[in-house]
TORLUM-899864 format. One line per field, with one value per atom (N, C-alpha, C, CB): residue in three letters; residue number from 1; z, x, y; atom name. Coordinates in steps of 0.02 Angstrom, whole numbers, plus 32768, in hexadecimal, padded with zeros to 4 digits. Last residue first. Glycine has a CB too. Layout:
<sites>
aa: ALA;...
i: NUM;...
up: Z;...
east: X;...
north: Y;...
at: CA;...
</sites>
This chain:
<sites>
aa: GLU;GLU;GLU;GLU;GLY;GLY;GLY;GLY;GLN;GLN;GLN;GLN;ASN;ASN;ASN;ASN;LEU;LEU;LEU;LEU;ASP;ASP;ASP;ASP;SER;SER;SER;SER;LEU;LEU;LEU;LEU;LEU;LEU;LEU;LEU;SER;SER;SER;SER;ASN;ASN;ASN;ASN;PRO;PRO;PRO;PRO;LEU;LEU;LEU;LEU;ASN;ASN;ASN;ASN;MET;MET;MET;MET;ASN;ASN;ASN;ASN;GLU;GLU;GLU;GLU;HIS;HIS;HIS;HIS;LEU;LEU;LEU;LEU;VAL;VAL;VAL;VAL;SER;SER;SER;SER;ILE;ILE;ILE;ILE;ILE;ILE;ILE;ILE;GLY;GLY;GLY;GLY;ILE;ILE;ILE;ILE;ASP;ASP;ASP;ASP;ASP;ASP;ASP;ASP;ALA;ALA;ALA;ALA;ALA;ALA;ALA;ALA;LEU;LEU;LEU;LEU;LEU;LEU;LEU;LEU;LYS;LYS;LYS;LYS;PHE;PHE;PHE;PHE;PHE;PHE;PHE;PHE;ILE;ILE;ILE;ILE;ILE;ILE;ILE;ILE;HIS;HIS;HIS;HIS;ARG;ARG;ARG;ARG;GLN;GLN;GLN;GLN;TYR;TYR;TYR;TYR;ARG;ARG;ARG;ARG;VAL;VAL;VAL;VAL;PHE;PHE;PHE;PHE;PHE;PHE;PHE;PHE;VAL;VAL;VAL;VAL;GLY;GLY;GLY;GLY;VAL;VAL;VAL;VAL;PHE;PHE;PHE;PHE;ALA;ALA;ALA;ALA;LYS;LYS;LYS;LYS;GLY;GLY;GLY;GLY;ARG;ARG;ARG;ARG;VAL;VAL;VAL;VAL;ARG;ARG;ARG;ARG;LYS;LYS;LYS;LYS;TRP;TRP;TRP;TRP;SER;SER;SER;SER;SER;SER;SER;SER;SER;SER;SER;SER;ASN;ASN;ASN;ASN;GLN;GLN;GLN;GLN;CYS;CYS;CYS;CYS;THR;THR;THR;THR;LYS;LYS;LYS;LYS;LYS;LYS;LYS;LYS;PHE;PHE;PHE;PHE;ALA;ALA;ALA;ALA;ALA;ALA;ALA;ALA;TYR;TYR;TYR;TYR;LEU;LEU;LEU;LEU;GLY;GLY;GLY;GLY;ASP;ASP;ASP;ASP;LEU;LEU;LEU;LEU;TYR;TYR;TYR;TYR;LYS;LYS;LYS;LYS;ASP;ASP;ASP;ASP;ALA;ALA;ALA;ALA;GLN;GLN;GLN;GLN;LYS;LYS;LYS;LYS;ALA;ALA;ALA;ALA;GLY;GLY;GLY;GLY;TRP;TRP;TRP;TRP;GLU;GLU;GLU;GLU;ARG;ARG;ARG;ARG;GLU;GLU;GLU;GLU;THR;THR;THR;THR;TYR;TYR;TYR;TYR;LEU;LEU;LEU;LEU;TRP;TRP;TRP;TRP;ILE;ILE;ILE;ILE;GLY;GLY;GLY;GLY;ILE;ILE;ILE;ILE;LEU;LEU;LEU;LEU;GLN;GLN;GLN;GLN;GLN;GLN;GLN;GLN;HIS;HIS;HIS;HIS;ALA;ALA;ALA;ALA;LYS;LYS;LYS;LYS;LYS;LYS;LYS;LYS;PHE;PHE;PHE;PHE;VAL;VAL;VAL;VAL;ARG;ARG;ARG;ARG;TYR;TYR;TYR;TYR;ARG;ARG;ARG;ARG;MET;MET;MET;MET
i: 105;105;105;105;104;104;104;104;103;103;103;103;102;102;102;102;101;101;101;101;100;100;100;100;99;99;99;99;98;98;98;98;97;97;97;97;96;96;96;96;95;95;95;95;94;94;94;94;93;93;93;93;92;92;92;92;91;91;91;91;90;90;90;90;89;89;89;89;88;88;88;88;87;87;87;87;86;86;86;86;85;85;85;85;84;84;84;84;83;83;83;83;82;82;82;82;81;81;81;81;80;80;80;80;79;79;79;79;78;78;78;78;77;77;77;77;76;76;76;76;75;75;75;75;74;74;74;74;73;73;73;73;72;72;72;72;71;71;71;71;70;70;70;70;69;69;69;69;68;68;68;68;67;67;67;67;66;66;66;66;65;65;65;65;64;64;64;64;63;63;63;63;62;62;62;62;61;61;61;61;60;60;60;60;59;59;59;59;58;58;58;58;57;57;57;57;56;56;56;56;55;55;55;55;54;54;54;54;53;53;53;53;52;52;52;52;51;51;51;51;50;50;50;50;49;49;49;49;48;48;48;48;47;47;47;47;46;46;46;46;45;45;45;45;44;44;44;44;43;43;43;43;42;42;42;42;41;41;41;41;40;40;40;40;39;39;39;39;38;38;38;38;37;37;37;37;36;36;36;36;35;35;35;35;34;34;34;34;33;33;33;33;32;32;32;32;31;31;31;31;30;30;30;30;29;29;29;29;28;28;28;28;27;27;27;27;26;26;26;26;25;25;25;25;24;24;24;24;23;23;23;23;22;22;22;22;21;21;21;21;20;20;20;20;19;19;19;19;18;18;18;18;17;17;17;17;16;16;16;16;15;15;15;15;14;14;14;14;13;13;13;13;12;12;12;12;11;11;11;11;10;10;10;10;9;9;9;9;8;8;8;8;7;7;7;7;6;6;6;6;5;5;5;5;4;4;4;4;3;3;3;3;2;2;2;2;1;1;1;1
up: AC63;AC58;AC22;AC98;AC1C;AC52;AC3C;AC6D;ABCD;ABB7;ABEB;AB76;AC02;AC0B;ABF4;ABE6;ABD3;AC1B;AC28;AC40;AB4B;AB5F;ABAA;AB50;AB52;AB36;AB4C;AAE9;AB86;ABAC;AB93;ABA5;AB1D;AB5E;AB87;AB85;AAB7;AAAE;AAF1;AA81;AAF1;AADF;AAD7;AA9E;AB08;AB3E;AB2D;AB50;AA81;AABC;AAF3;AAD8;A9E9;AA1B;AA5D;AA08;A9AA;A9B5;A9E5;A9D2;A9A1;A976;A980;A92E;A9F0;AA08;A9DF;AA07;AA00;A9D9;A9EE;A98D;AA96;AA63;AA3F;AA83;AAF0;AACE;AA91;AABA;AB90;AB4C;AB31;AB48;AC0A;ABF5;ABAA;AC1A;AC61;AC24;AC08;ABF0;AD0A;ACD4;AC9A;ACEC;AD7A;AD53;AD1C;AD34;AE27;ADDF;ADBA;ADCC;AEB2;AE90;AE48;AEB6;AEE0;AEE2;AEB9;AECA;AE70;AEB1;AEAA;AEC9;ADF8;AE0E;AE54;ADDC;ADAC;ADDF;ADF7;AE1A;ACFC;AD41;AD6F;AD4B;AC60;AC8E;ACD3;AC94;ABB9;ABF3;AC1F;ABDC;AB4F;AB74;ABB3;AB86;AAB4;AAFB;AB1B;AB08;AA2B;AA4F;AA98;AA48;A9EA;A9D7;A9FA;A98C;AA6B;AA28;AA19;A9F3;AAEF;AACA;AA82;AAD1;AB8B;AB42;AB29;AB29;AC0B;ABF5;ABA9;AC11;AC86;AC42;AC3D;AC11;ACF4;ACE6;AC9D;AD15;AD58;AD17;AD0B;ACDD;ADC8;ADCE;AD8E;ADEB;AD70;ADB1;ADB4;ADEB;ACFE;ACF7;AD38;ACC4;AD0E;ACF1;ACF0;ACAA;AD39;AD68;AD4E;AD79;AD02;ACF6;AD25;ACAE;ACC3;ACE6;ACD3;ACD5;ACE4;ACB4;ACDB;AC8F;AD22;AD2E;ACF4;AD70;ACED;ACEE;ACF8;ACAD;AD1D;AD15;AD17;AD4B;AD3C;ACF8;ACEC;ACC6;ADB9;ADB4;AD6D;ADC6;ADB0;ADBA;ADB7;ADFE;AD62;AD6C;AD74;AD32;AD45;AD6C;AD80;AD46;ACF6;AD35;AD63;AD29;AC88;ACAF;ACF4;AC8A;AC53;AC70;AC9C;AC38;AC22;AC56;AC7A;AC39;ABBF;ABF6;AC31;ABDD;AB6D;AB91;ABC9;AB60;AB3A;AB64;AB8C;AB39;AAEE;AB27;AB56;AB0F;AA8F;AABA;AAF8;AA93;AA53;AA76;AAA5;AA45;AA16;AA49;AA73;AA29;A9BA;A9F1;AA28;A9D7;A967;A98A;A9C5;A95A;A938;A95E;A986;A92E;A8F0;A92A;A957;A913;A88D;A8BA;A8F9;A895;A84C;A871;A8A1;A83F;A817;A843;A86C;A819;A7C4;A801;A831;A7EF;A782;A781;A7C6;A766;A77B;A77D;A781;A7B7;A76A;A754;A74D;A785;A79C;A75B;A73F;A762;A81A;A7E9;A7A3;A7FB;A856;A84C;A818;A88E;A85A;A836;A825;A860;A8AA;A866;A83C;A867;A924;A8FE;A8B5;A91F;A945;A93B;A912;A97F;A956;A923;A912;A938;A9C6;A987;A94D;A98A;AA21;AA0F;A9CE;AA49;AA2B;AA0E;A9F9;AA40;AA6C;AA28;AA05;AA2C;AAE5;AABD;AA74;AADA;AB12;AB02;AAD7;AB43;AB2A;AAF8;AAE3;AB13;AB91;AB50;AB1B;AB57;ABE5;ABE1;AB99;ABFB;AC1A;ABE1;ABDE;AB9E;ACAC;AC8C;AC55;ACC0;ACF7;ACD2;ACB6;AC9A;AD9C;AD5A;AD36;AD62;AE11;ADF3;ADAE;ADEF
east: 35A0;3562;3539;3539;3644;3613;35D5;3600;36B1;3672;363B;365B;3717;371A;36DA;3756;36F6;36F2;36F1;372E;3716;36D0;36C6;36BB;37A2;3778;3730;377C;37C1;37D2;37A9;381D;3796;3776;3784;378D;37F0;37A8;3784;378C;386C;385E;3813;3882;385C;386C;385A;38B5;3835;380A;381D;380A;382F;3860;383A;3887;37D1;37DC;3816;379C;37B3;37E9;37F8;37D9;3742;3783;37BE;3784;36D6;36EC;3733;36E8;3683;36B7;36C9;36F5;361F;361B;3649;35D0;361B;3633;362C;367C;35D7;35FD;3609;3640;3550;3574;3595;3543;354A;3545;356F;355B;34EB;3527;3517;3541;34B7;34A9;34EB;3478;34C2;34D2;34BA;34B6;34B4;3479;3483;343C;3526;3503;34C7;34ED;3579;355C;353E;3526;3605;35D2;35BA;35ED;361D;3632;35F6;3650;3657;3624;3643;35E9;3665;3685;3650;36BA;3668;3639;365C;35F6;36AA;36BA;368A;3706;3680;367E;368F;3638;3670;36AB;36AD;36AB;361E;3637;3674;3601;3636;35FE;3614;35BC;368D;368D;3649;36C5;3699;3687;3688;3640;36EC;36D7;36C2;370E;36F2;36F4;36E1;36C4;3739;371C;3727;373A;377F;3737;3714;3717;37F6;37E3;3796;37FD;3838;37FC;37E6;3808;38AE;3878;3835;388A;3903;38ED;38B2;3926;38E0;38FA;38DB;38ED;3871;38AE;38C2;38E7;37CE;37F9;3836;37D4;379A;37AE;37D9;37D6;3710;3758;3769;377A;3685;36A3;36EF;368A;364A;3664;3688;362A;3616;3653;3671;3643;359E;35DA;361A;35D5;3518;3552;3592;3558;34B2;34A2;34DE;3472;34E9;34CA;34BF;3488;350A;353F;3525;355C;348D;34B3;34EB;34D1;346E;3445;346B;3403;34D1;34CC;34A7;34A7;34AE;34EF;34F0;3529;3438;3436;3477;342B;346D;3442;343A;33FD;34B3;34D7;34AD;34E9;3448;347C;34A4;34AA;3406;33E3;3415;33B0;3469;345A;3433;3432;3462;34A0;3493;34D3;33DD;33F4;3433;3402;33DF;33B3;33CA;336A;343C;344A;341F;343D;33F8;3435;3448;346F;338F;3380;33BD;3369;33CF;33AD;339F;336C;3473;342A;340D;340C;34FD;34DB;348F;34F4;352E;3555;352D;358E;34C9;34E7;350B;3517;34B4;347D;3499;344B;352F;3519;34E1;3500;352E;3563;354C;35A4;34BC;34C0;34F5;34D0;34E1;34A6;34AB;3465;3551;3558;351D;355C;3515;3547;3552;3589;34C5;34A5;34D6;3490;352B;34FB;34D6;34C8;3565;358C;355E;35C0;3500;3514;353B;353F;3504;34C7;34D7;3492;3582;3576;3537;356E;356A;359B;3590;35E3;3504;34F8;3529;34FE;34F7;350C;3505;3554;347C;34A8;34B7;3488;3471;3460;3493;345E;342F;3462;3445;347F;3416;33FF;3439;33C3;3402;342C;3411;3475
north: 9A5B;9A37;9A58;9A33;9A7E;9A78;9A53;9ABB;9A92;9AB0;9AAA;9A90;9A48;9A91;9AB4;9AAD;99CA;99D8;9A23;99B8;99D9;99CE;99DC;9985;99E7;9A1C;9A16;9A1B;9969;99A6;99E1;99B5;9917;9913;9952;98D5;993E;9946;9945;990F;991A;9960;996C;9971;988C;98BC;9904;98B8;9859;9856;9888;9811;9877;9889;988F;98CC;97E8;982F;9839;9851;9763;977C;97C7;976F;974B;9734;974F;96EA;97D7;979D;978B;97AC;980A;9814;97D3;9832;9862;9822;9828;980F;98B3;98AF;9868;98C6;98B3;98EE;98EE;98F0;9887;9873;98B2;9851;9878;98A9;9892;98F0;9814;9820;9853;97DE;981D;981E;9826;9857;9829;97EB;97E6;97B2;98AA;987E;983E;98A3;98FA;98F6;98C8;993D;988E;98CD;98C5;98E5;984B;9841;9885;9816;985C;9866;985B;98AD;9813;982C;9839;97FB;97DD;97FC;981C;9831;9759;9783;979C;975B;973A;973D;976F;9750;96CE;970E;9705;972E;9658;9680;96C4;968A;960B;95FE;9629;960B;9668;964C;9647;9678;966D;9668;964F;9639;96E8;96A5;96A7;968E;974E;973E;96F5;974D;97DF;9798;978C;9771;985C;984A;9800;9875;9884;9878;9865;98B4;98E0;98C4;98BE;98F1;990B;98E1;98C1;98AC;994A;9972;994D;9987;98E5;9918;9941;9947;983F;9882;98B5;9896;97C2;97D5;981D;97A4;9798;97B9;97D2;97F5;96F9;973F;9758;9744;969B;96A1;96EB;9685;9638;9679;9675;96A9;95C2;95C8;960B;95C1;95D0;95A7;95AB;955E;9611;963B;9612;965D;95FB;95D0;95F8;959F;9653;9617;95EE;95ED;96B4;96C8;968C;96EC;9666;9685;969A;96C1;964B;9614;962F;95E7;96CB;96AD;9675;9691;96D8;970A;96EB;974A;966C;966B;969E;9679;969B;965F;9659;961F;9703;9713;96D7;972B;96B5;96E4;96F5;9724;9670;964C;9678;962B;96DA;96B3;968C;9682;96FB;972A;9707;9766;9689;969A;96C9;96B9;9690;9655;9666;961A;9709;9700;96C8;96F3;96E3;971C;9718;975F;967D;966D;96A5;9660;96CA;9691;967E;9654;9727;973D;9703;975F;96F8;96FF;970E;96C1;96F9;96B8;96BC;9691;977F;9746;9705;973A;97D2;97E1;97A4;981C;9799;979B;97A6;97D4;97B2;976C;976A;974E;983F;981A;97D3;9819;9856;9870;984B;98BB;9817;9800;9817;981C;9863;981B;9801;97F6;98E1;98D7;988D;98F5;98C5;98DA;98CE;9925;98AA;9876;9886;986B;9929;98F2;98B8;98D8;996E;9983;994B;99C3;9929;9928;993B;9958;994D;9907;9901;98DD;99D6;99C1;9979;99CB;99D0;99EF;99D7;9A3B;9930;9975;998E;997E;98C7;98D3;991E;98BA;986B;98AB;98B7;98E6;97D7;97FC;983C;97D1;978F;97A7;97C9;97D8;970C;973E;9750;9726
at: N;CA;C;CB;N;CA;C;CB;N;CA;C;CB;N;CA;C;CB;N;CA;C;CB;N;CA;C;CB;N;CA;C;CB;N;CA;C;CB;N;CA;C;CB;N;CA;C;CB;N;CA;C;CB;N;CA;C;CB;N;CA;C;CB;N;CA;C;CB;N;CA;C;CB;N;CA;C;CB;N;CA;C;CB;N;CA;C;CB;N;CA;C;CB;N;CA;C;CB;N;CA;C;CB;N;CA;C;CB;N;CA;C;CB;N;CA;C;CB;N;CA;C;CB;N;CA;C;CB;N;CA;C;CB;N;CA;C;CB;N;CA;C;CB;N;CA;C;CB;N;CA;C;CB;N;CA;C;CB;N;CA;C;CB;N;CA;C;CB;N;CA;C;CB;N;CA;C;CB;N;CA;C;CB;N;CA;C;CB;N;CA;C;CB;N;CA;C;CB;N;CA;C;CB;N;CA;C;CB;N;CA;C;CB;N;CA;C;CB;N;CA;C;CB;N;CA;C;CB;N;CA;C;CB;N;CA;C;CB;N;CA;C;CB;N;CA;C;CB;N;CA;C;CB;N;CA;C;CB;N;CA;C;CB;N;CA;C;CB;N;CA;C;CB;N;CA;C;CB;N;CA;C;CB;N;CA;C;CB;N;CA;C;CB;N;CA;C;CB;N;CA;C;CB;N;CA;C;CB;N;CA;C;CB;N;CA;C;CB;N;CA;C;CB;N;CA;C;CB;N;CA;C;CB;N;CA;C;CB;N;CA;C;CB;N;CA;C;CB;N;CA;C;CB;N;CA;C;CB;N;CA;C;CB;N;CA;C;CB;N;CA;C;CB;N;CA;C;CB;N;CA;C;CB;N;CA;C;CB;N;CA;C;CB;N;CA;C;CB;N;CA;C;CB;N;CA;C;CB;N;CA;C;CB;N;CA;C;CB;N;CA;C;CB;N;CA;C;CB;N;CA;C;CB;N;CA;C;CB;N;CA;C;CB;N;CA;C;CB;N;CA;C;CB;N;CA;C;CB;N;CA;C;CB;N;CA;C;CB;N;CA;C;CB;N;CA;C;CB;N;CA;C;CB;N;CA;C;CB;N;CA;C;CB;N;CA;C;CB;N;CA;C;CB;N;CA;C;CB;N;CA;C;CB;N;CA;C;CB;N;CA;C;CB
</sites>
């Protein structure tokens, strides 16, 4: 199984890197993003860690946690996953995820 990062999630990853770099430096920003990408890969290899997002608007959407972020994704054709959104746990998760889902790939 492989993963594909959707456009909105890619933009969020850039924002995460920029925020982390501003607060703790480039080395820490690189380390955190490396950890997120490792979490994407691990998610592909371990479907038992997936949790379903509840709610009619989120059918087929799953999530896993990486430190203070929640990685939202869905299963795509050919057993690949699509990373929809990477949101900080303190955000309004339902509204942010719904907005990201409506933006598509």
